[in-house]
N, C-alpha and C positions, 0 to 999 in steps of 0.2 A: 663612252666616246673613244677612249684609248683601246687600241688593239694591242698586238704583241710588240715586245722589244725588238726594233729592227737591228740596231747596232749601238755599240759604245764607241765613241771616237776618241782616239788619243793623238794629240799633236806630237810630233817628233821632229828633232832638229835634222835628222838624216834618214829619209824614207827608205833608201836601199838598205842601210844597216839595220833598221828596225824590221823591215821585212824578212831579212836574213835570219834575224834571232828567232821570229815566229816560225819560219820555214825549217831552218836548220837545227836549231836548238829545241824548239817545242814541237817540231814534226807537223806543223799545221799546213793546210792548203792556202796559198796567197795568190791573189789575182795579179794580173800585170798592172803597172801603174797607169792611172787615168788622170790627165790634165783637166781640171774644171776652172777655166779662166773666169767664168761668171762668178764663181765663189772664191777665186784667188787661191786655190790649193790644188796639189797633186795628191791623189789617194791610192790606197790599195785596200782590199778587204780580205780579211783573215776569216776563214770558214771555221767555226767552233761547234758546228753541229746544230745547236738550237738557236743560235744567233750569229752575228758577226762582230768582229772588231775591225773598226775603220782607222787605218793609220793615215794621218795627213800631214803634209809639209807645206810651207808657204810656196805660192807661185806668184812671182812679181812683187814689185815694191809695195803696193798697197794691200797685200794680203792681211786679212784680219788674224791670221794664225801668227804672223810676224810679231805682233805686239805680245800675244800670249806667250810666245817662246822667249821674248826678251824678259818677261817676268818669271818664266820657268824654263831656264835654258836647257835643262835635261828632258823636257817634255812633260806630259801629263794628261789627264782625262780633260777633254775639251767639251764634249756634250754627250747626250744620250738622245737616241732617236726612237720615237714611238710611231707605229702605224695607226692611221685614222681611215675610216671608210670614205669620208667626204671632207676634204681639207678645207674648202670654203665654209661648209657648215660649221666645222670645228673652230675655224678662225672667228667667225661671226659670234659663235657662242662664247668664246674665250674673251673676246674684246668687250662683249656685253657684260661680262662678269669682271671687267677691269684689268685683264691681262694685256701686257703690251706685246705687240708683234713687231719684230724688227724689220728694218728696211722700209719699203714703201707699203708693206702690209699685203702685198700680192704674192702668190706662190711663184717660185722659180723652179726650173727644172734641176732635179739633184742628180747624183751619181748614178742612180738606177734608172734614169729617164722618166722619173715620176715627180709630180709636183711636190715641193717641200716648203715648209715655212720655219723660222726660228722665233722662239720666245724668249723674252728678256729674262736673264737669270735671277734678277732681284725679285721676280714675282714667283720663282720656284726654288727657293732656298739656296740660292747661289749657283744653281745648276742651269747651264744653257740646255735648252730643250728644242730638239728638231722634231717637227711632225712631218710624216711622209704619208701620202695617199697610197693606200694599199691596193 
């Protein structure tokens, strides 16, 4: 069911500063910031060749990232994203196996313009998992 690792997401308290470290210190290519109001975040992607690092900061008061940063003020790993061929079939298979899909269970459009879902971290060893349709 799982395809390739699409990205590892890091929540950061200052997106511009984090992007500068990846760009200027590590020499990586970094995309322009993209606001995703439906997800409550602003993101940039860092190209590391075989995958990407997603840097995200809160967007608005109700951002799910805000609570994460309250508990981890310096930031940290927020989630991993795997590609799947058919997100609805993957969701149905996971739910049938007892995994919890966050939100209303329906895919939303993610940063790459593709359908995404998030899976409860308690079902995956404390790691928030995002699935993105390839």
